[in-house]
C-alpha positions as CSV (number, residue, x, y, z in Angstrom):
1,M,254.8,-122.8,-50.7
2,H,257.0,-120.7,-52.9
3,I,255.2,-118.9,-55.8
4,D,257.4,-118.0,-58.7
5,I,257.2,-114.3,-59.6
6,G,257.0,-115.1,-63.3
7,I,254.0,-117.3,-62.8
8,L,252.3,-114.7,-60.6
9,V,253.0,-112.0,-63.2
10,G,251.6,-114.3,-66.0
11,V,248.5,-115.1,-64.1
12,A,248.0,-111.4,-63.1
13,G,248.6,-110.4,-66.8
14,T,246.1,-113.0,-68.0
15,A,243.5,-111.9,-65.5
16,F,244.1,-108.3,-66.4
17,G,243.8,-109.1,-70.1
18,I,240.5,-111.0,-69.5
19,I,239.1,-108.1,-67.4
20,M,240.1,-105.5,-70.0
21,T,238.7,-107.6,-72.8
22,Y,235.4,-107.9,-71.0
23,L,235.2,-104.2,-70.2
24,K,236.0,-103.4,-73.8
25,Y,233.3,-105.7,-74.9
26,R,230.7,-104.1,-72.6
27,K,231.8,-100.6,-73.8
28,S,231.4,-101.8,-77.4
29,C,227.9,-103.2,-76.7
30,D,226.9,-99.9,-75.0
31,S,228.3,-97.9,-77.9
32,D,226.4,-100.2,-80.4
33,I,223.2,-99.7,-78.5
34,E,223.7,-95.9,-78.5
35,N,224.4,-95.9,-82.2
36,D,221.4,-98.1,-82.9
37,A,219.2,-95.8,-80.8
38,A,220.5,-92.7,-82.6
39,I,219.9,-94.3,-86.0
40,R,216.4,-95.4,-85.0
41,G,215.7,-91.9,-83.7
42,E,216.8,-90.4,-87.0
43,L,214.7,-92.9,-89.0
44,K,211.7,-92.2,-86.9
45,A,212.1,-88.4,-87.4
46,D,212.5,-89.0,-91.2
47,L,209.4,-91.2,-91.3
48,N,207.4,-88.5,-89.5
49,Y,208.6,-85.9,-91.9
50,I,207.6,-88.1,-94.8
51,R,204.3,-88.8,-93.3
52,R,203.6,-85.1,-92.8
53,G,204.6,-84.4,-96.4
54,I,202.3,-87.1,-97.7
55,E,199.4,-85.7,-95.7
56,E,200.1,-82.3,-97.2
57,I,200.1,-83.8,-100.7
58,R,196.8,-85.5,-100.0
59,V,195.2,-82.2,-98.8
60,E,196.5,-80.4,-101.9
61,L,195.3,-83.3,-104.2
62,K,191.8,-83.1,-102.7
63,A,191.8,-79.3,-103.2
64,A,193.0,-79.8,-106.8
65,E,190.3,-82.4,-107.4
66,K,187.6,-80.0,-106.1
67,R,188.9,-77.2,-108.3
68,D,188.9,-79.6,-111.3
69,A,185.3,-80.6,-110.6
70,E,184.3,-77.0,-110.3
71,L,186.0,-76.2,-113.6
72,S,184.4,-79.1,-115.3
73,E,181.0,-77.8,-114.2
74,R,181.8,-74.3,-115.5
75,V,183.0,-75.7,-118.8
76,L,179.8,-77.7,-119.2
77,K,177.7,-74.6,-118.5
78,V,179.8,-72.5,-121.0
79,E,179.4,-75.2,-123.7
80,L,175.7,-75.3,-123.2
81,S,175.5,-71.5,-123.3
82,D,177.7,-71.6,-126.5
83,R,175.4,-74.2,-128.1
84,H,172.3,-72.0,-127.3
85,A,174.1,-68.9,-128.6
86,H,174.9,-70.7,-131.9
87,K,171.3,-71.8,-132.3
88,R,170.1,-68.2,-131.8
89,I,172.7,-66.9,-134.3
90,D,171.6,-69.5,-136.8
91,E,168.0,-68.5,-136.3
92,I,168.9,-64.8,-136.8
93,L,170.9,-65.6,-140.0
94,E,168.0,-67.6,-141.4
95,R,165.6,-64.7,-140.7
96,I,168.0,-62.3,-142.4
97,K,168.2,-64.6,-145.5
98,E,164.4,-64.7,-145.8
């Protein structure tokens, strides 16, 4: 059996090409997985940052609502006091007119 060198080189080249293509494909898959993992990690970190920010806003909102309720109560008391003061002033003015 005599094998022609040209055929042997062709078969070896084809085999080498197939092997290199497969290795490139595997490296590309690994690289894609690494990139996806990095992107997912960044997204997860961003979501955690956003979640913490929202929690801080909720706490601040509750505090603001509490302050608003306290101010509303104080304004109501001031209005009642003002109303009573006006009644007393009106009574004093009526006594002065008599």
